C-alpha positions as CSV (number, residue, x, y, z in Angstrom):
1,X,7.6,-86.8,-64.7
2,X,8.1,-86.0,-61.0
3,X,10.5,-88.3,-59.3
4,X,10.0,-89.6,-55.8
5,X,12.8,-87.4,-54.5
6,X,11.3,-84.3,-56.2
7,X,7.9,-85.0,-54.8
8,X,9.3,-85.4,-51.3
9,X,11.2,-82.1,-51.7
10,X,8.1,-80.3,-52.8
11,X,6.1,-81.9,-50.0
12,X,8.7,-80.7,-47.5
13,X,8.6,-77.2,-48.8
14,X,4.8,-77.2,-48.7
15,X,5.0,-78.3,-45.0
16,X,7.4,-75.4,-44.2
17,X,5.1,-72.9,-45.8
18,X,2.1,-74.3,-43.8
19,X,4.2,-74.2,-40.7
20,X,5.1,-70.6,-41.3
21,X,1.5,-69.7,-42.0
22,X,0.3,-71.5,-38.8
23,X,2.9,-69.8,-36.8
24,X,1.9,-66.3,-38.2
25,X,-1.8,-67.1,-37.5
26,X,-0.9,-68.1,-33.9
27,X,1.0,-64.9,-33.4
28,X,-1.9,-62.9,-34.8
29,X,-4.2,-64.7,-32.5
30,X,-2.1,-64.0,-29.4
31,X,-1.7,-60.4,-30.4
32,X,-5.5,-60.1,-30.8
33,X,-6.1,-61.8,-27.5
34,X,-3.7,-59.4,-25.8
35,X,-5.5,-56.5,-27.4
36,X,-8.9,-57.9,-26.3
37,X,-7.7,-58.4,-22.7
38,X,-6.2,-54.9,-22.5
39,X,-9.1,-53.1,-24.2
40,X,-11.9,-55.1,-22.6
41,X,-10.6,-54.1,-19.1
42,X,-12.5,-50.9,-19.8
43,X,-15.7,-52.8,-20.1
44,X,-16.7,-53.7,-16.6
45,X,-19.6,-54.1,-14.2
46,X,-19.8,-52.4,-10.9
47,X,-20.5,-54.9,-8.1
48,X,-20.3,-53.1,-4.8
49,X,-21.9,-49.8,-3.6
50,X,-19.1,-47.2,-3.3
51,X,-18.0,-46.4,0.2
52,X,-17.5,-42.6,0.7
53,X,-14.8,-41.0,3.0
54,X,-12.9,-37.8,3.6
55,X,-9.3,-37.6,2.6
56,X,-7.3,-34.5,3.0
57,X,-10.4,-32.3,3.1
58,X,-11.9,-33.8,-0.1
59,X,-14.5,-36.4,-0.7
60,X,-13.4,-39.7,-2.2
61,X,-15.3,-42.9,-3.0
62,X,-14.1,-46.5,-3.2
63,X,-15.9,-49.1,-5.3
64,X,-15.5,-52.6,-6.6
65,X,-15.9,-53.7,-10.2
66,X,-15.6,-56.8,-12.4
67,X,-13.4,-56.5,-15.5
68,X,-14.2,-58.6,-18.5
69,X,-11.4,-60.7,-20.1
70,X,-9.3,-61.0,-16.9
71,X,-8.3,-64.3,-15.3
72,X,-8.7,-62.6,-11.9
73,X,-11.3,-60.1,-12.9
74,X,-12.3,-58.3,-9.6
75,X,-10.8,-54.9,-8.7
76,X,-11.2,-52.2,-6.1
77,X,-10.5,-48.6,-7.1
78,X,-10.6,-45.2,-5.3
79,X,-11.5,-41.9,-7.0
80,X,-11.4,-38.2,-6.0
81,X,-15.1,-37.2,-6.3
82,X,-14.4,-33.6,-7.2
83,X,-12.1,-34.3,-10.2
84,X,-13.2,-37.9,-10.9
85,X,-9.5,-38.8,-10.9
86,X,-8.5,-42.3,-10.1
87,X,-6.3,-42.4,-7.1
88,X,-5.4,-46.1,-7.0
89,X,-6.4,-49.5,-8.3
90,X,-6.1,-52.8,-6.4
91,X,-6.5,-56.2,-8.1
92,X,-7.1,-58.5,-9.7
93,X,-8.8,-60.8,-7.2
94,X,-10.5,-64.1,-7.8
95,X,-13.5,-63.3,-5.7
96,X,-15.7,-60.3,-6.1
97,X,-16.2,-57.7,-3.4
98,X,-19.5,-58.2,-1.6
99,X,-19.3,-55.0,0.5
100,X,-16.8,-52.2,0.9
101,X,-16.6,-49.8,3.8
102,X,-14.1,-47.3,5.2
103,X,-13.1,-47.0,8.9
104,X,-10.5,-44.4,9.6
105,X,-7.6,-44.7,7.1
106,X,-8.5,-48.3,6.1
107,X,-10.8,-49.6,3.3
108,X,-12.3,-52.9,4.2
109,X,-13.3,-55.2,1.4
110,X,-15.6,-58.1,2.4
111,X,-16.0,-61.1,0.1
112,X,-19.2,-63.1,0.3
113,X,-17.6,-66.3,1.3
114,X,-13.8,-66.1,1.5
115,X,-13.1,-63.6,4.2
116,X,-11.9,-60.0,4.0
117,X,-8.9,-57.8,3.4
118,X,-7.9,-54.3,4.3
119,X,-6.3,-51.6,2.1
120,X,-4.8,-48.3,2.9
121,X,-7.2,-45.5,1.9
122,X,-4.5,-43.2,0.7
123,X,-2.5,-45.5,-1.6
124,X,-4.4,-48.8,-1.8
125,X,-1.7,-50.9,-0.3
126,X,-2.6,-54.2,1.5
127,X,-2.8,-54.0,5.2
128,X,-2.7,-56.7,7.9
129,X,-6.0,-57.5,9.6
130,X,-6.5,-59.0,13.0
131,X,-9.7,-61.1,13.2
132,X,-12.7,-61.0,10.9
133,X,-13.9,-57.8,9.3
134,X,-17.5,-57.0,9.2
135,X,-18.7,-53.9,7.3
136,X,-21.6,-52.2,9.1
137,X,-24.7,-51.8,7.0
138,X,-24.7,-48.0,7.2
139,X,-26.8,-45.5,5.5
140,X,-26.7,-41.7,5.7
141,X,-30.2,-42.1,7.1
142,X,-31.2,-45.0,9.3
143,X,-33.9,-47.5,8.4
144,X,-36.8,-47.1,10.6
145,X,-37.5,-50.3,12.7
146,X,-41.2,-49.3,13.0
147,X,-43.1,-47.8,10.1
148,X,-46.7,-46.5,10.0
149,X,-49.3,-48.0,7.8
150,X,-50.7,-45.6,5.2
151,X,-53.9,-46.1,3.3
152,X,-53.5,-47.1,-0.3
153,X,-49.7,-47.4,0.0
154,X,-47.4,-50.5,-0.1
155,X,-43.8,-49.7,0.9
156,X,-40.9,-51.1,-0.9
157,X,-38.7,-51.4,2.2
158,X,-38.4,-49.9,5.6
159,X,-38.7,-46.1,5.6
160,X,-35.7,-43.9,6.1
161,X,-35.4,-41.5,9.0
162,X,-33.0,-38.6,9.5
163,X,-33.6,-36.6,12.7
164,X,-37.3,-35.4,12.7
165,X,-37.7,-36.4,9.1
166,X,-38.9,-39.7,7.6
167,X,-39.8,-40.8,4.1
168,X,-41.4,-44.0,3.0
169,X,-40.7,-45.1,-0.6
170,X,-43.2,-47.4,-2.3
171,X,-46.2,-47.6,-4.6
172,X,-49.9,-47.3,-4.9
173,X,-51.6,-50.3,-3.6
174,X,-54.1,-50.3,-6.5
175,X,-52.0,-49.1,-9.5
176,X,-48.4,-49.8,-8.5
177,X,-47.5,-46.2,-9.4
178,X,-44.4,-45.2,-7.6
179,X,-45.1,-43.0,-4.6
180,X,-43.1,-41.4,-1.8
181,X,-44.7,-40.4,1.6
182,X,-43.2,-38.0,4.2
183,X,-44.2,-38.2,7.7
184,X,-43.4,-37.2,11.3
185,X,-41.4,-40.1,12.7
186,X,-42.4,-39.2,16.3
187,X,-46.1,-39.3,15.6
188,X,-46.4,-41.4,12.4
189,X,-48.6,-38.5,10.9
190,X,-48.4,-38.2,7.2
191,X,-47.0,-34.8,6.0
192,X,-47.1,-35.2,2.3
193,X,-47.6,-37.8,-0.5
194,X,-46.1,-37.4,-3.9
195,X,-46.1,-39.4,-7.1
196,X,-42.5,-40.0,-8.0
197,X,-42.8,-39.6,-11.7
198,X,-43.7,-36.4,-13.6
199,X,-44.8,-38.1,-16.8
200,X,-48.2,-39.7,-17.3
201,X,-48.8,-42.4,-14.6
202,X,-49.5,-44.9,-17.4
203,X,-46.0,-44.3,-18.8
204,X,-44.2,-45.0,-15.4
205,X,-42.8,-48.5,-15.1
206,X,-44.4,-50.1,-12.0
207,X,-42.0,-50.9,-9.1
208,X,-39.3,-48.9,-10.7
209,X,-38.4,-46.9,-7.6
210,X,-36.7,-49.6,-5.5
211,X,-33.7,-47.5,-4.4
212,X,-33.7,-44.3,-2.3
213,X,-31.6,-42.2,-0.1
214,X,-32.1,-39.4,2.5
215,X,-29.6,-36.9,3.8
216,X,-29.7,-33.2,5.0
217,X,-33.4,-32.8,4.4
218,X,-33.1,-34.2,0.8
219,X,-34.8,-37.4,-0.3
220,X,-33.7,-39.0,-3.7
221,X,-35.3,-41.9,-5.5
222,X,-35.8,-42.9,-9.2
223,X,-38.2,-44.2,-11.8
224,X,-38.3,-45.6,-15.3
225,X,-40.6,-44.3,-18.1
226,X,-42.1,-46.2,-20.9
227,X,-39.2,-45.5,-23.3
228,X,-36.9,-47.3,-20.8
229,X,-35.1,-44.1,-19.6
230,X,-34.3,-43.8,-15.9
231,X,-35.1,-40.6,-14.0
232,X,-33.6,-39.3,-10.8
233,X,-35.9,-37.3,-8.5
234,X,-35.0,-35.2,-5.5
235,X,-37.7,-34.0,-3.0
236,X,-37.6,-31.8,0.0
237,X,-38.0,-34.3,2.8
238,X,-40.0,-31.8,5.0
239,X,-42.5,-30.5,2.4
240,X,-42.4,-33.0,-0.5
241,X,-41.6,-30.2,-3.0
242,X,-39.7,-31.4,-6.0
243,X,-36.2,-29.9,-5.9
244,X,-35.0,-31.4,-9.2
245,X,-35.3,-34.1,-11.7
246,X,-32.9,-35.4,-14.2
247,X,-32.6,-38.2,-16.8
248,X,-29.8,-40.8,-16.7
249,X,-27.9,-41.3,-19.8
250,X,-29.0,-44.1,-22.0
251,X,-26.7,-47.1,-21.7
252,X,-26.6,-49.6,-24.6
253,X,-26.7,-52.6,-22.4
254,X,-28.9,-54.1,-19.7
255,X,-29.1,-51.3,-17.1
256,X,-30.7,-50.8,-13.7
257,X,-30.2,-48.4,-10.8
258,X,-28.7,-50.9,-8.4
259,X,-28.1,-48.4,-5.4
260,X,-28.0,-44.8,-4.3
261,X,-25.6,-43.1,-1.9
262,X,-26.3,-39.6,-0.8
263,X,-23.9,-37.2,1.0
264,X,-24.0,-33.6,1.8
265,X,-22.6,-32.6,-1.6
266,X,-22.9,-35.6,-3.9
267,X,-25.3,-38.3,-5.1
268,X,-23.7,-41.6,-6.2
269,X,-25.8,-43.7,-8.5
270,X,-24.5,-47.4,-8.9
271,X,-25.6,-48.7,-12.3
272,X,-24.8,-51.9,-14.1
273,X,-21.7,-50.6,-15.8
274,X,-21.0,-47.1,-14.3
275,X,-21.0,-45.1,-11.2
276,X,-22.6,-41.7,-12.0
277,X,-21.9,-38.8,-9.6
278,X,-24.3,-35.9,-9.4
279,X,-24.4,-32.5,-7.5
280,X,-26.8,-33.3,-4.7
281,X,-28.3,-29.8,-4.7
282,X,-28.9,-29.3,-8.5
283,X,-28.9,-32.8,-10.0
284,X,-26.1,-31.8,-12.4
285,X,-24.1,-34.7,-13.7
286,X,-20.5,-34.2,-12.5
287,X,-18.9,-37.3,-13.8
288,X,-19.1,-41.0,-14.7
289,X,-16.7,-43.9,-14.0
290,X,-17.1,-46.9,-16.2
291,X,-18.3,-47.6,-19.6
292,X,-21.6,-46.2,-20.9
293,X,-21.7,-48.7,-23.8
294,X,-20.2,-51.8,-25.2
295,X,-17.9,-51.0,-28.2
């Protein structure tokens, strides 16, 4: 027969064991949470079109991304385009970057509703800013204020012009098949008309060439095929001849081509989770920043 004192002793021992187990479980949970935060930092979404600048004779790009699992999840990072090496990281911030631009040796980060900040291009240190900062809406090629009307063609947005070259990106008015049209900006006369996709038109996703870029006589856009793969297409802006076409890597996640930035040497492709960098002349993939899949 168990006495009251013995029952109390056993109950106390049982409580101690339960306390130890609870403490161990809490410790495991904290360790797992720390592991999640540390590893999930790699899984992020790019939110701002990279700004491009020259630094010590090399091309660098600065972009903004959101890291999952962080209380202040928004970051800005700079990369050497040639080596894809990260030069610096600034963050975390409570508000996501809305636009990033580079003026001289300063990187300006504009938030959508809470002002701006300035960073040093070389090291990412915070700089003092006098007055409001407004990033100019710049493109390598300027958006044409006046655009000719072409038969059977519906433009996605205003055409791009670069000197005596102009390209309108859009779709067939009847079938929605992605089409690009090159024309003389001084006269508005059509020079060439090309279907963006090289696969069967029925296998090209309508409206899938929303983004485009024009620089140094090269026009780049994209399209999506029936299998869901994205294709990049480069055309000679003067003749419409296809310079190259390449497929984007398949990402196991919701993916889209959010923006394109084209320079003399490189093409930057902003996707949902990555920034892919290509050789502008050949279409060769040079490197990727970000995660291509959730693990």
